[in-house]
C-alpha positions as CSV (number, residue, x, y, z in Angstrom):
1,M,0.3,-0.4,0.0
2,E,1.0,3.1,-0.8
3,T,-0.2,6.3,1.5
4,T,-1.2,9.3,0.1
5,S,1.5,11.0,2.2
6,G,4.0,9.0,0.0
7,S,5.6,7.9,3.4
8,I,4.6,4.4,3.5
9,T,5.2,1.9,0.9
10,K,4.9,-1.6,2.5
11,D,1.4,-3.4,2.3
12,F,0.1,-2.8,5.2
13,S,-3.3,-2.0,3.5
14,E,-5.2,-4.6,6.8
15,F,-4.1,-2.2,8.8
16,I,-5.7,1.1,7.5
17,V,-9.0,2.2,9.4
18,T,-11.0,5.2,8.9
19,S,-10.9,8.3,11.2
20,I,-14.9,9.1,11.2
21,D,-15.4,5.4,12.2
22,Y,-13.8,6.6,15.8
23,K,-16.0,9.1,18.0
24,V,-14.1,10.8,20.7
25,V,-14.9,10.1,24.2
26,K,-12.8,12.1,26.5
27,E,-9.0,13.4,26.1
28,L,-6.8,11.3,28.5
29,S,-3.5,13.2,28.1
30,K,-3.0,16.4,29.8
31,P,-1.5,19.7,27.9
32,G,2.3,19.2,27.3
33,D,1.7,15.7,28.1
34,H,5.6,14.5,27.4
35,F,3.8,11.3,25.1
36,G,1.9,13.8,23.0
37,K,-2.3,13.5,22.3
38,V,-4.0,10.5,23.6
39,E,-7.9,10.1,23.3
40,L,-10.1,7.4,24.2
41,V,-12.5,7.1,21.3
42,E,-15.3,4.3,20.5
43,T,-16.2,2.7,17.3
44,R,-19.6,4.6,15.6
45,I,-22.7,2.4,16.2
46,R,-24.1,0.5,12.7
47,D,-25.8,-1.9,12.0
48,G,-26.1,-3.0,15.9
49,E,-22.6,-3.3,16.3
50,G,-20.1,-1.0,17.2
51,G,-19.5,0.7,20.9
52,Q,-15.6,-0.6,21.3
53,Q,-13.6,1.6,23.0
54,Y,-10.0,2.0,21.8
55,V,-7.1,4.8,22.8
56,R,-6.2,6.9,19.6
57,I,-2.6,7.8,20.0
58,Y,-1.3,10.8,18.0
59,L,1.8,9.9,15.5
60,S,4.4,12.1,14.2
61,N,4.0,14.9,11.6
62,N,7.1,13.8,10.3
63,Q,6.8,11.9,7.3
64,L,10.1,9.2,7.8
65,I,9.0,9.4,11.3
66,F,5.6,8.5,11.1
67,A,6.2,5.6,8.3
68,N,8.6,3.9,10.9
69,Q,6.1,4.3,13.7
70,V,3.7,2.3,11.2
71,D,6.2,-0.1,10.1
72,L,7.0,-0.9,13.9
73,F,3.5,-1.3,15.0
74,A,2.5,-3.4,11.9
75,C,5.4,-5.7,11.9
76,T,6.2,-6.4,15.3
77,E,4.6,-9.9,15.9
78,I,1.7,-9.5,18.7
79,H,2.9,-10.3,22.4
80,P,0.7,-10.5,25.1
81,A,2.9,-8.1,27.1
82,L,2.2,-5.7,24.6
83,I,-0.2,-3.0,23.7
84,H,-2.5,-4.4,20.8
85,F,-2.6,-2.7,17.6
86,E,-5.7,-2.0,15.6
87,G,-4.9,-0.2,13.1
88,F,-3.9,3.6,11.8
89,H,-5.1,6.5,10.0
90,F,-3.3,9.2,8.1
91,M,-6.1,11.4,7.4
92,P,-7.4,13.7,8.8
93,N,-4.6,13.7,11.5
94,R,-1.7,10.7,11.6
95,A,-2.8,8.1,14.8
96,A,-2.7,4.5,16.0
97,I,-6.0,2.7,17.0
98,V,-4.4,0.5,20.2
99,E,-6.6,-1.5,22.5
100,Y,-7.6,0.4,25.8
101,Y,-7.0,-0.8,29.1
102,P,-8.9,0.9,31.6
103,N,-6.7,-0.1,34.8
104,K,-4.1,2.2,36.5
105,S,-0.5,2.4,35.3
106,L,2.3,1.1,37.2
107,G,3.5,4.6,37.3
108,H,0.1,5.8,39.1
109,I,0.2,2.5,41.4
110,L,3.7,3.8,42.6
111,R,2.5,7.2,43.2
112,D,0.0,6.3,45.1
113,I,1.5,4.1,47.3
114,R,4.2,6.8,48.1
115,K,1.5,9.3,48.9
116,G,-0.1,6.1,51.6
117,I,-2.7,5.3,49.5
118,P,-2.9,1.5,49.4
119,H,-3.0,-1.0,46.5
120,P,-4.1,-4.6,47.6
121,E,-3.3,-5.8,44.1
122,W,0.2,-4.7,43.8
123,N,1.4,-8.1,45.9
124,G,4.4,-10.5,44.9
125,T,2.2,-12.0,42.4
126,M,1.5,-9.2,40.7
127,K,5.2,-7.8,40.8
128,S,6.8,-11.2,39.8
129,R,4.4,-10.7,36.7
130,T,5.1,-7.5,36.0
131,V,9.2,-7.9,36.0
132,I,8.5,-11.1,33.9
133,G,6.3,-9.9,31.2
134,I,8.0,-6.4,30.4
135,L,11.5,-8.2,30.3
136,A,9.4,-10.7,28.0
137,A,7.8,-7.8,25.9
138,L,11.4,-6.1,25.6
139,T,13.3,-9.0,24.8
140,H,10.4,-10.0,22.0
141,L,11.0,-6.4,20.8
142,H,14.8,-6.1,20.4
143,N,15.1,-9.6,18.9
144,T,12.0,-9.0,16.2
145,D,12.6,-5.4,15.7
146,P,15.4,-2.6,13.4
147,D,18.7,-3.2,14.3
148,N,19.3,-0.9,17.1
149,Y,16.1,-0.6,18.3
150,S,15.4,1.1,21.1
151,H,12.2,1.9,23.3
152,N,13.8,4.9,24.8
153,Y,10.6,5.1,26.8
154,V,10.6,2.2,29.5
155,C,9.2,3.3,32.8
156,P,6.4,2.8,35.2
157,D,3.9,5.6,33.1
158,N,4.4,3.5,29.8
159,I,3.0,0.4,31.7
160,L,-0.7,-0.4,32.0
161,F,-2.6,-3.1,33.2
162,D,-5.4,-5.5,31.9
163,S,-8.4,-6.6,33.8
164,L,-6.4,-9.8,34.9
165,N,-3.9,-7.3,36.5
166,E,-1.3,-8.6,33.8
167,P,1.0,-5.7,32.3
168,K,1.2,-3.9,28.9
169,L,4.5,-2.1,27.5
170,I,3.0,0.7,25.7
171,N,4.4,3.8,23.4
172,Y,6.9,1.3,22.1
173,T,6.9,3.4,18.6
174,L,8.6,6.4,20.4
175,G,11.9,5.8,20.2
176,F,11.5,6.9,16.5
177,T,10.5,10.2,17.6
178,D,14.3,11.4,19.3
179,E,11.8,13.5,21.7
180,P,14.5,14.2,25.1
181,I,13.8,11.9,27.8
182,T,11.9,14.1,30.7
183,H,12.5,11.4,33.5
184,A,16.2,12.3,34.6
185,A,16.8,8.7,36.2
186,Y,16.2,7.3,32.8
187,C,18.5,8.4,31.0
188,A,21.6,6.4,30.8
189,P,25.5,8.3,31.3
190,E,26.0,7.4,27.8
191,L,23.5,10.1,26.7
192,Y,24.2,12.8,29.1
193,N,27.7,13.0,27.6
194,D,26.7,12.8,24.1
195,P,23.0,13.2,23.1
196,K,23.6,11.3,19.7
197,A,25.2,8.4,21.4
198,S,23.6,5.3,21.0
199,H,20.4,4.7,22.3
200,F,20.2,0.8,22.2
201,D,21.5,0.5,25.9
202,N,19.6,3.1,27.1
203,D,16.9,0.3,27.7
204,I,18.6,-1.9,29.8
205,W,19.4,1.1,31.9
206,C,15.8,1.8,32.2
207,F,14.9,-1.6,32.6
208,G,17.4,-1.1,35.8
209,M,15.6,1.8,36.9
210,L,12.1,0.4,36.4
211,L,13.0,-2.7,38.6
212,Y,14.5,-0.2,41.4
213,E,11.0,1.4,41.3
214,I,9.4,-1.8,41.7
215,Y,11.7,-3.6,44.4
216,T,11.9,-0.2,46.7
217,E,8.5,1.5,46.1
218,S,10.8,4.5,46.0
219,L,11.9,7.1,43.3
220,P,15.6,6.8,42.2
221,Y,17.5,10.0,43.6
222,E,14.4,10.5,45.2
223,G,14.4,14.5,46.8
224,L,16.9,15.4,43.7
225,S,16.9,17.8,41.1
226,D,16.8,16.7,37.5
227,E,20.6,18.4,37.8
228,D,21.9,16.9,40.6
229,I,20.4,13.6,39.3
230,Q,22.5,13.7,35.8
231,E,25.7,14.9,38.6
232,E,25.1,11.2,40.1
233,I,24.2,9.4,37.1
234,T,27.4,11.1,35.0
235,S,29.6,10.2,38.2
236,G,29.0,6.7,38.3
237,H,26.7,6.5,41.9
238,L,23.9,4.5,42.3
239,P,20.6,5.3,43.8
240,D,20.4,3.9,47.3
241,F,19.1,0.7,48.1
242,L,17.1,-1.4,50.7
243,P,19.0,-3.1,53.2
244,P,20.1,-6.5,52.0
245,S,17.5,-9.8,52.2
246,N,18.2,-13.3,51.1
247,E,15.1,-13.0,49.2
248,T,15.6,-10.1,47.0
249,D,19.8,-9.7,47.2
250,Y,19.8,-11.2,43.3
251,L,17.2,-8.4,42.3
252,V,20.0,-5.9,43.8
253,G,22.4,-7.9,41.5
254,I,20.7,-7.5,38.2
255,I,19.9,-4.0,39.0
256,Q,23.2,-3.0,39.6
257,N,24.2,-5.3,36.4
258,C,22.0,-3.0,34.2
259,L,22.8,0.3,36.0
260,E,26.8,-0.5,34.7
261,F,28.1,2.6,33.6
262,E,29.8,1.1,30.3
263,P,26.8,0.3,28.2
264,S,29.3,-2.4,26.7
265,N,29.2,-4.2,30.7
266,R,25.2,-3.8,31.0
267,P,23.7,-7.3,30.1
268,H,21.6,-8.2,26.9
269,F,17.8,-8.5,27.4
270,H,17.8,-12.0,25.9
271,H,20.5,-13.0,28.5
272,L,18.3,-11.3,31.6
273,Y,15.1,-13.0,30.2
274,K,16.6,-16.7,30.3
275,F,18.3,-16.4,34.0
276,L,14.4,-14.6,35.0
277,N,12.8,-17.7,32.9
278,N,14.3,-20.5,34.4
279,L,14.8,-19.3,38.0
280,T,12.9,-21.5,40.2
281,D,12.7,-19.1,43.1
282,S,9.9,-16.3,43.0
283,L,11.3,-13.0,42.1
284,F,9.0,-11.2,45.5
285,P,8.3,-12.6,48.8
286,G,4.5,-13.4,48.9
287,T,4.6,-14.5,44.8
288,D,2.0,-17.5,43.8
289,M,4.6,-19.7,42.3
290,A,1.5,-21.6,40.1
291,I,0.2,-18.3,39.0
292,Y,3.6,-17.0,38.2
293,E,4.7,-19.8,36.5
294,D,1.2,-20.0,34.5
295,Y,2.0,-17.0,33.4
296,K,5.9,-17.3,32.3
297,T,4.3,-19.9,30.5
298,K,1.9,-17.7,28.4
299,V,4.5,-14.6,27.9
300,N,6.7,-17.2,25.9
301,A,4.0,-19.1,24.9
302,R,4.3,-20.3,21.3
303,Y,0.5,-20.1,20.4
304,D,0.3,-21.8,16.9
305,K,1.0,-25.4,18.1
306,I,-2.8,-26.1,18.8
307,E,-3.3,-29.4,19.2
308,S,-6.2,-31.9,20.3
309,L,-4.5,-31.9,23.5
310,P,-1.4,-29.9,24.1
311,M,1.9,-31.4,24.3
312,F,3.4,-32.8,27.4
313,E,5.2,-30.0,29.0
314,A,3.5,-27.2,31.2
315,D,7.2,-25.4,30.3
316,N,8.0,-24.0,26.6
317,D,10.6,-26.7,25.3
318,D,14.0,-25.1,24.8
319,D,16.9,-26.7,23.3
320,E,19.3,-24.2,24.6
321,E,18.3,-25.0,28.2
322,I,20.4,-28.4,28.3
323,N,23.1,-27.6,30.6
324,R,22.3,-24.2,30.8
325,P,24.8,-22.8,33.3
326,D,22.4,-20.4,35.0
327,I,20.5,-23.2,36.3
328,D,20.7,-24.0,39.7
329,V,20.0,-28.1,39.8
330,D,21.4,-28.5,43.5
331,S,19.3,-26.0,45.0
332,I,16.4,-27.5,42.9
333,T,17.6,-30.9,44.4
334,T,17.7,-29.6,47.6
335,K,14.2,-27.9,47.5
336,A,12.9,-30.7,46.3
337,A,14.0,-33.4,48.4
338,S,12.4,-30.9,51.4
339,G,9.1,-31.3,49.8
340,D,8.9,-27.9,48.3
341,P,6.4,-28.3,45.4
342,S,7.4,-25.7,42.6
343,A,11.2,-27.5,42.8
344,C,9.3,-30.9,42.9
345,N,7.9,-29.9,39.6
346,H,10.6,-28.7,38.1
347,L,13.1,-31.9,38.9
348,G,10.3,-34.1,37.6
349,R,10.9,-32.2,34.1
350,I,14.7,-32.5,34.3
351,Y,14.1,-36.1,35.0
352,Q,11.7,-36.7,32.6
353,K,13.6,-34.7,29.9
354,G,17.1,-35.8,30.8
355,L,18.2,-32.3,31.2
356,Y,21.5,-30.9,32.8
357,G,23.2,-34.4,32.6
358,F,20.4,-35.8,34.6
359,P,19.7,-39.2,32.9
360,V,16.0,-40.1,31.6
361,D,14.2,-41.3,34.2
362,L,10.9,-41.8,33.9
363,D,9.6,-43.2,36.7
364,R,11.3,-40.6,38.9
365,A,10.0,-38.0,36.8
366,F,6.4,-39.6,37.7
367,E,7.0,-39.7,41.3
368,N,8.3,-36.1,41.6
369,Y,5.6,-34.4,39.7
370,K,2.9,-36.7,42.0
371,K,4.9,-34.9,45.1
372,S,4.2,-31.8,43.5
373,A,0.5,-32.8,43.0
374,D,0.1,-34.1,46.1
375,K,0.6,-30.6,47.7
376,G,-1.7,-29.1,45.6
377,F,0.5,-27.5,42.9
378,S,-1.2,-26.8,39.9
379,I,1.1,-27.7,37.4
380,G,2.3,-30.3,39.3
381,L,-1.4,-31.5,39.1
382,Y,-1.6,-30.6,35.2
383,N,1.7,-32.9,34.8
384,V,0.6,-36.0,36.5
385,A,-2.7,-35.6,34.4
386,L,-0.7,-35.8,31.3
387,C,1.5,-38.5,32.3
388,Y,-1.7,-40.8,33.1
389,C,-2.9,-39.5,29.5
390,R,0.4,-41.0,27.9
391,G,1.5,-43.4,30.0
392,I,4.8,-41.9,31.1
393,G,6.4,-43.4,34.2
394,C,3.0,-44.9,34.6
395,E,0.0,-47.0,33.7
396,K,-2.1,-45.5,31.2
397,D,-5.2,-44.1,32.8
398,D,-7.7,-41.7,31.1
399,S,-9.6,-41.7,34.1
400,K,-6.7,-41.0,36.3
401,A,-6.0,-38.7,34.1
402,A,-9.2,-36.7,34.0
403,V,-9.0,-36.8,37.9
404,Y,-5.9,-34.5,38.3
405,M,-7.2,-32.5,35.6
406,K,-10.1,-31.4,37.0
407,Q,-8.2,-30.6,40.2
408,A,-5.6,-28.7,38.1
409,A,-8.2,-26.7,36.3
410,D,-9.8,-25.9,39.6
411,K,-7.2,-24.0,40.6
412,H,-7.2,-22.0,37.8
413,Y,-4.1,-23.4,35.7
414,S,-5.0,-22.1,32.4
415,Q,-3.9,-25.2,30.2
416,A,-5.3,-27.3,32.5
417,I,-8.8,-25.4,31.8
418,T,-8.0,-26.2,28.2
419,T,-7.3,-29.6,28.5
420,Y,-10.1,-30.3,30.9
421,A,-12.5,-28.9,28.5
422,Q,-11.3,-30.8,25.7
423,M,-11.1,-33.9,27.7
424,L,-15.5,-33.3,28.5
425,E,-15.9,-32.2,24.9
426,N,-14.8,-35.6,23.6
427,G,-15.2,-37.8,26.4
428,I,-11.4,-38.8,27.3
429,G,-11.6,-40.0,30.9
430,V,-15.3,-38.5,31.6
431,P,-18.1,-39.1,29.8
432,K,-18.6,-36.9,27.0
433,D,-20.6,-33.2,28.2
434,I,-20.4,-30.6,25.5
435,S,-22.1,-28.1,28.1
436,K,-19.7,-28.7,30.8
437,A,-16.8,-28.0,28.4
438,V,-18.4,-25.2,26.9
439,R,-18.8,-23.8,30.5
440,L,-15.4,-24.5,31.2
441,F,-14.5,-22.9,27.8
442,E,-16.0,-19.6,28.8
443,Q,-14.8,-19.7,32.2
444,G,-11.1,-20.0,30.7
445,I,-12.1,-17.1,28.4
446,D,-13.1,-14.7,31.2
447,E,-9.3,-15.7,32.6
448,G,-8.0,-14.9,29.3
449,V,-6.7,-17.9,28.3
450,V,-6.1,-18.1,24.5
451,E,-6.6,-21.5,23.6
452,C,-10.4,-21.2,25.0
453,M,-11.0,-18.8,22.8
454,Y,-10.2,-20.7,19.7
455,N,-11.2,-23.6,20.7
456,L,-14.5,-22.8,21.8
457,A,-14.8,-20.6,18.6
458,L,-14.3,-23.5,16.7
459,I,-17.2,-25.5,18.1
460,L,-19.4,-22.6,17.5
461,Y,-18.5,-22.5,14.1
462,E,-18.3,-25.9,13.1
463,G,-22.2,-26.0,15.1
464,N,-22.0,-29.9,15.4
465,K,-21.8,-30.0,18.8
466,V,-23.9,-27.0,19.9
467,P,-26.1,-25.1,17.5
468,Q,-24.1,-22.7,15.9
469,D,-23.1,-19.3,16.1
470,I,-21.1,-18.0,13.7
471,P,-21.7,-14.4,14.9
472,R,-19.8,-15.1,18.4
473,A,-17.5,-17.7,17.0
474,L,-15.7,-14.8,14.6
475,R,-16.0,-12.5,17.9
476,Y,-13.8,-15.5,19.8
477,Y,-11.8,-15.9,16.5
478,E,-11.0,-11.9,17.2
479,L,-10.5,-12.2,20.2
480,A,-7.9,-14.9,20.4
481,A,-6.3,-13.0,17.1
482,K,-5.5,-10.5,19.2
483,N,-4.1,-12.2,21.2
484,G,-1.2,-13.5,19.0
485,L,-3.2,-16.8,17.8
486,S,-2.5,-16.7,14.0
487,A,-4.7,-20.0,13.3
488,A,-7.9,-17.7,14.9
489,T,-6.7,-14.9,12.5
490,N,-6.5,-17.7,9.5
491,D,-9.7,-19.2,10.0
492,S,-11.5,-15.6,10.1
493,A,-10.0,-15.3,7.0
494,I,-11.5,-18.4,5.4
495,H,-14.9,-17.2,6.8
496,Y,-14.6,-14.1,4.9
497,L,-14.1,-15.7,1.9
498,I,-16.3,-18.5,1.6
499,S,-19.5,-16.9,3.7
500,P,-22.5,-16.0,1.5
501,K,-23.9,-13.5,4.2
502,D,-20.5,-11.9,5.3
503,R,-18.0,-12.7,1.8
504,D,-15.7,-9.9,1.8
505,L,-12.9,-10.6,-0.8
506,T,-10.8,-7.9,0.5
507,K,-10.8,-8.5,4.3
508,G,-10.0,-12.3,3.9
509,I,-7.2,-11.2,2.0
510,S,-6.0,-9.0,4.5
511,L,-6.7,-11.1,7.0
512,F,-4.7,-14.2,5.6
513,K,-1.6,-11.8,5.2
514,R,-2.0,-10.5,8.7
515,A,-1.6,-14.1,9.9
516,A,1.3,-14.7,7.4
517,R,3.2,-11.4,8.8
518,Q,2.3,-13.8,12.3
519,N,4.7,-16.4,10.1
520,N,1.3,-18.5,10.2
521,P,2.5,-21.3,7.1
522,T,-1.0,-21.9,6.5
523,A,-2.0,-18.8,5.6
524,M,1.0,-18.7,3.5
525,L,-0.3,-21.8,1.8
526,N,-3.6,-20.3,1.2
527,L,-2.5,-17.1,-0.4
528,G,-0.3,-18.9,-2.7
529,M,-2.7,-20.9,-3.7
530,I,-4.9,-17.7,-4.3
531,Y,-2.0,-16.0,-6.2
532,E,-1.2,-19.6,-8.2
533,T,-5.0,-20.0,-9.5
534,G,-6.8,-16.7,-8.7
535,T,-9.4,-18.9,-6.8
536,F,-9.6,-19.8,-3.1
537,M,-11.0,-23.9,-2.6
538,V,-12.8,-25.1,-0.1
539,G,-14.1,-28.8,-0.5
540,S,-15.4,-28.9,-4.0
541,R,-16.4,-25.3,-3.9
542,V,-14.0,-22.9,-5.7
543,I,-14.4,-19.4,-6.0
544,D,-13.0,-16.6,-7.8
545,I,-10.8,-14.3,-6.1
546,G,-9.6,-12.4,-9.1
547,L,-6.3,-12.5,-7.9
548,K,-3.5,-14.2,-9.5
549,D,0.3,-13.8,-9.3
550,E,2.6,-16.4,-9.6
551,E,5.7,-14.5,-8.4
552,E,3.8,-13.7,-5.5
553,A,2.5,-17.3,-5.2
554,Y,5.8,-18.9,-4.9
555,K,7.1,-16.1,-2.2
556,F,4.5,-17.6,0.0
557,Y,4.8,-21.1,-0.9
558,K,8.5,-21.1,-0.4
559,K,8.7,-19.0,3.0
560,A,5.4,-21.7,4.5
561,S,7.7,-24.6,3.3
562,S,10.6,-23.1,4.9
563,L,8.4,-23.4,8.1
564,G,8.1,-26.6,7.6
565,N,4.7,-26.9,6.0
566,V,4.6,-30.3,3.8
567,K,2.2,-29.2,1.4
568,A,4.0,-26.2,0.6
569,M,7.1,-28.2,0.0
570,V,4.7,-30.4,-2.6
571,K,3.6,-26.7,-3.6
572,T,7.1,-25.1,-3.8
573,A,8.5,-28.2,-5.4
574,N,5.5,-28.0,-8.6
575,C,6.7,-24.4,-8.7
576,L,10.6,-25.5,-9.5
577,N,9.8,-28.5,-11.5
578,K,7.1,-26.6,-13.6
579,G,9.2,-23.0,-13.5
580,I,6.1,-21.3,-12.1
581,G,6.7,-18.1,-10.7
582,V,10.3,-19.1,-10.8
583,R,13.0,-20.1,-12.5
584,M,12.7,-23.9,-13.3
585,D,15.1,-26.0,-11.5
586,Q,14.7,-29.8,-11.4
587,E,17.0,-30.6,-9.2
588,A,15.8,-28.4,-6.3
589,S,12.7,-29.7,-6.9
590,R,13.4,-33.4,-6.7
591,K,15.0,-32.2,-3.1
592,L,12.3,-30.6,-2.1
593,Y,9.8,-33.3,-3.2
594,Q,12.3,-36.1,-1.4
595,K,11.7,-34.0,1.5
596,A,8.2,-34.1,1.9
597,A,7.3,-37.7,0.7
598,D,10.1,-38.3,3.9
599,E,7.2,-36.5,5.6
600,N,5.0,-39.0,4.4
601,D,3.3,-36.9,1.7
602,T,1.7,-39.3,-0.8
603,L,1.4,-36.6,-3.5
604,A,5.3,-36.0,-3.3
605,M,5.8,-39.3,-3.0
606,H,3.8,-40.1,-6.4
607,N,5.7,-36.4,-7.8
608,L,9.0,-37.7,-6.8
609,A,8.7,-40.9,-8.2
610,R,7.7,-39.6,-11.8
611,M,10.8,-37.4,-11.9
612,I,13.3,-40.4,-11.0
613,H,11.1,-42.7,-13.2
614,Q,12.0,-39.8,-16.4
615,G,15.3,-38.4,-15.1
616,H,13.9,-35.2,-14.5
617,G,16.4,-33.4,-11.7
618,G,19.0,-36.5,-11.6
619,P,19.7,-39.9,-12.9
620,V,16.6,-42.3,-13.9
621,N,16.2,-44.7,-11.3
622,L,13.3,-47.6,-12.1
623,I,13.5,-49.7,-8.9
624,Q,13.7,-46.2,-6.6
625,A,10.7,-44.8,-8.7
626,D,8.9,-48.4,-8.3
627,K,9.1,-47.9,-4.3
628,L,8.1,-44.8,-4.3
629,Y,4.6,-45.8,-6.4
630,K,4.0,-48.9,-4.5
631,K,4.3,-47.1,-1.1
632,A,2.0,-44.0,-2.5
633,A,-0.4,-46.5,-4.0
634,D,-0.9,-48.2,-0.8
635,L,-1.5,-45.2,0.7
636,G,-4.6,-44.8,-1.9
637,V,-3.1,-42.7,-4.8
638,A,-4.5,-44.2,-7.9
639,P,-1.8,-42.6,-10.5
640,S,1.0,-44.7,-8.6
641,A,-1.2,-47.8,-8.3
642,Y,-1.4,-47.4,-12.4
643,W,2.6,-47.0,-12.9
644,H,3.3,-49.6,-10.4
645,G,1.1,-52.3,-11.8
646,K,2.6,-51.5,-15.4
647,L,6.2,-51.6,-13.9
648,L,4.5,-54.8,-12.9
649,M,3.1,-55.9,-15.8
650,E,7.0,-55.7,-17.5
651,G,9.1,-56.6,-14.2
652,L,12.1,-54.5,-13.8
653,P,15.9,-55.9,-14.3
654,G,17.6,-55.6,-10.5
655,G,14.0,-55.4,-9.0
656,P,10.8,-56.7,-8.7
657,A,10.1,-59.7,-11.2
658,K,6.8,-59.7,-13.6
659,N,3.9,-60.0,-11.7
660,L,0.9,-60.2,-13.5
661,R,-1.3,-61.2,-10.9
662,E,-0.2,-58.3,-8.3
663,A,-0.1,-55.9,-11.6
664,K,-4.2,-56.6,-12.1
665,K,-4.7,-55.6,-8.5
666,Y,-3.1,-51.9,-8.7
667,M,-4.5,-51.3,-12.5
668,Q,-8.1,-52.0,-10.7
669,I,-6.9,-49.4,-7.9
670,A,-6.3,-47.5,-10.9
671,A,-9.1,-48.3,-13.2
672,N,-11.7,-47.3,-10.6
673,K,-10.5,-43.7,-11.1
674,K,-10.5,-44.2,-14.9
675,I,-6.7,-43.1,-14.8
676,M,-5.1,-42.9,-18.2
677,D,-5.3,-46.4,-20.2
678,S,-5.9,-48.3,-16.7
679,V,-9.0,-49.4,-18.4
680,E,-7.4,-51.0,-21.1
681,L,-4.7,-52.1,-19.5
682,L,-6.9,-53.8,-16.9
683,R,-8.9,-55.6,-19.8
684,R,-5.9,-57.4,-21.1
685,L,-4.7,-58.4,-17.6
């Protein structure tokens, strides 16, 4: 998309909104507010729909800065601890539309506490979630956005809380504006010494100051003027800390590392995140470890792996974790021996995965998960349930799995809520009860569980188990998509292409592109097929889309293929084999067919067999081709049955001998589908 300003050239058409669709409710910013004009707006009600509240943030009038801000908003993958971007408009003013969170900011909470106004919700659990959530968001931004990106304004006023009191980092596009940093303590010494110095390491400094405020609930350098604070910082003097405490001394160490005078001595965000994510202790006294561990899973989630039942682990797998030096295994084993439920659960995972030099011992894994569960630890209950589901260290027993899964769900563990609802939906270990399953999915939605949003959307959309309710299903798809589940965006796109009532081809394509930006390979595959043929197929239905661009098709196929989508591998190989949207390269095609065939894709097996049979992209090898024909034929591919039958009619030197009986069997399969001259050959046999 090229805007009328000429400042944006990337295709962000799916994010364009119309300013007149929003009416101003009130202005949220104050005159002279450092972060610019901000308004609470509401969508206008049309045809009974509308009335949703959002925040409008006015962006830069500078064309280049505005383009960079939109690029960053649109290209940053959705993250649970980042404010959600809805869209932007550039007429009559340049502005972004983002999610509205009615709760107070962290800055407001800390100012109240300093005035003696209590905030009982600001407990150890909320503090711990705030620290790991904002750290995860900053790691995400620094890892996925432009080189040397910096937020530049990481401070309490730029952290909001949603209805679950989970943190949301806002104003992350202000780093492009080069506005002066108004919080004196949040300016690193190198920027005081040289305002043109790189801002990249300033975010680490800011995170250190943020952690200081959360830890002490005091202003850094409290009572000093901005000039005195600058003098303290440029002289290498840190703010005053609380008296030493065994429970929080490591936090002081992190703060001091982040506030190192030399930028090169400060840690990188991904190192900090790995350390805190794998820390088995709570960050603050009074933290509910089950809630905290559940939230850590959420901010580190790979949402696009939706399965009929979740994977075994409550925690995310990470190959880098093996033998990672920042895990204190001795501390874990000592705490587990004393009965600490969180440590028991962690030790169970170590034995189950064989981490840190420990042997794989499934019996001891189950034993430690069970110890954790016996103390009522929700993640331990969940893992015991999954052990019974899969027979890990115990006999497989769906009924026992359901008992433990229900207990974990009753303790509001998000993955257990989803899984127990699925067990009720499908009658696994419990009598099938779709009404209870729906109620549990609805409970999960109220608690912000993304997988519950998606699963209930599927049930309501299909209408096989409950009365079909497409409008409600679309709302849940949209809610799941807003929370980062690109599968929901892909499914919504399909709806807008195939629905007679809601058909909107532009919206459907835009949603596919949005899901593709989130690296959803299915959406990429769908876009590839649309651009290759100009149509979209659902079952036997063919919908004319009116778009055809073979080069674009190949690009989407190739990207989806690189992400492991087997169907896209076959499509990419087809393009390379026939020169569709790319220069013909049959050798590369043959390799890609082989990769897909290794994943048991039957079309890849057949196409690879044809290439090997004909010597395209490599030497002829009739024996190898026949093996592939037979394998594909036995899996139901009629054209492969034809060629395998034909080769059996002749026999292969050094391979299968002539066998008319077997040839007749396979030729019958081909004749049933009227493949080539199979009917005539069958008569001869």
